[in-house]
N, C-alpha and C positions, 0 to 999 in steps of 0.2 A: 610480376603477377599479371595473369591474363584473365579476361572475362570468358567464362565458359557457360553459355546459356543452356547447356544440357545438364548443368549441375543442379542438384536438388534445391538449392537456395532460390532458384527461379521457378520452382514448381508451383502448380496451381494452389496447393494447400498452404504454402508459405506466403504466396502473394495475398491470398484471402485472409490469412492471419494478420499480415501487415496492415491491410485495410481496416480490419476491426480494431487492431491495436492503436492505430492513429485516432480513431473515433473515441476509444477509451481514454487515451491521454488528453485529447482535446476536451473531453467531458470534465475531467478532473481539473484541468488548467482553467476552466471557465466556471468552477464551482460557485464563486460569489454571484454569478449572473442568474442562477436558478433559484426559484422558490424552493423551499425544502421538499414539498410534496413532489414537485417535478424532478428534483434531484434524486429522490428515493426511487421514483418510478422508472427513471432512466437507468439507474443502476440495476434494478431488477431485470431489466431487459438486456442490458449491455453485458453483465457478468456471465450469464449462461452462454452467450454467443462467444465471448472470449475464451471460456473454458472449452467449449466444443472445438473451436479452431486450434487451440493449443494442443488438444488431445490427438489431433491427426497430423501434427508436424513430423516430418521425416527425421530419422536419426542418421548422422553422418560421422565421418572420422576426422579427427583433428588435422588441420593443414598448416597452422602456424608453428614454426619451430620453437619460438620462445614462449609460446603459450600465454601471450600477454594481450589483453583487450583493454582498450581505454574505457574509463568510466566517465559518463557525461553528466549525470545528475549530481549536482553538488549538494553538500549538506544543507546549505541555505535554501536551495530550490526544494529539497525534500521537506524542509521545515515549513516553507510557504504553503506547499500542497497540504501537508498535515494540518496546519492551523486553519486553513480555509475550510477543510472538511469538518474539523472540530467545531468551528463557528456555525457551519451550516447545520450540522446534526444536533448541536446543543445538548439538551438532556437525553437525547436518544442515541448518543454516541457510544455509550458503554453497553455491553451485552455479556451474558454468561457464556463462558467458553466450555465446550464439551470435548472436542476432538483435539486433545493435546496430551503429550506424554506427562506433563506436570500434573494433569488432572488425576492420574492414577496414584500419585504420591501425596495428594493434598486432601486434608479432611475438610477444608473450607472451599466454598464455591470460588472459582477463578473467573475473573473478568478480562475481557479484551475490548479493544476499541475499533470502531469502524474506520476512524481517521488513520490510525497507525497501520492497520492491515491494508487498506486501499493505497496508502502511500508506499508501502513495501512493494506491492504489486506494480504500482506506477514506476518505481525506480528500476525494477528489472525489465519491464516492458519498454520503457523509454530508452534505456541504455541499449537494448537490442535494436530498436528503431534507428537510433543514431548511428550504430555500427552498420546497419543495413544500408543506410543512405550513402555510405562511402562508395558503394558499387564495386568494391574490391572483393572478389569471390572468396578469397582466403579469410578475410575478416568477417564477411557475412556468414560463412560456414561455421567458424568457431563461435561467433556470437549466437548462432542458432543452437549449437551444442549446449552452450551455457544456459540459454533460455529454457530449453527442454529439460535439462537436468534440474534447474531451479523450480520449474513448474512441477515436476514429479516429486521433488523432495521437500518443497517449501511453499511456494505461493499458490499452488493449485488447491491445497487444503485451506489456506487462508481465504481464497476466493469463495469457496462454497460456504465457509463459515460466515463471511460477510453477507453473502446472499441470504442465508438463513436469518441474519439479524435485520436486513432490510425488509424482508418479507414480514417479519414481526412488526416492524415500525409501520409498514404500509397498511396492515390489516388488524391493528390492535384496537380499532374502534375509537381512537382518540383523535382530537383535532390537533394535528402536529404542526400547524403553521407557526412561523417564528414569532409572531406577535403575541403568542400565548406563553412564551418563555418567561421565566421569572428572573433569571440571572444570566450573565455573560460567562460561558464556560472558561474562556481564557482568563477572565478576571478572577474567577474562582480559583483557577490553577495558580495564578500569580499570588493570590492571597495565601494559599497553602504554602507556597514556596517561601514567601516572606515570613510566615509564622514559624516555619522550620528553621530558617536562618536565625531569626530572633531568639528562638529557644536554644539553639546551639551556642549562640554568643552569650546568653545569660548563664547557661550551664558552665561554659568555660570560665566566665568571670567568677562565678561562685566557687569553682574548684580552685582557682588561683588566689582568691581572697582568703580561702581557708588555709592555703599554704603560708600566707603572710602573717597569720595570727601567732 
């Protein structure tokens, strides 16, 4: 494998995307350090730039024979990012989803979460950055192909959906500071999970007690 600096992966558009992508990932990795208002305002400025830079990335042809790319973001790391955003957004994490195929088949409003969507974008972008850091043209090239495909088919739409949600949070006229929150969203999530598990255990016991009669 040789380094070919004439290859599109070293082009101005790719390098500019890498720069913005690094800032995007660093922003999410430092989520707990931001007050909520600053986190939301940073996202409103960061996401349009990330979308713009992704929109002008070049399209290339596959170079790796085995079509295999290493994944760097572990499930644990993904969950840490998601939980940090969930805690940061608190009661403003959920939003009504409009642009989804499921919406056409549903008679009820569908909700999505800022934390999950941002984490999904982070996973794709971070995996690309880590592949790009190898400085191996073939790996960088195929990582770029995967990134562009995922942007067009998946996370580009999620990005603009989250941007819409963050805009609503920023300009809803409410005081969104964390100290105004009434409950810990993670604790609420755990309580719901505990309740479901208890209910399932009780139902199971009732069913089996009935069998013994």
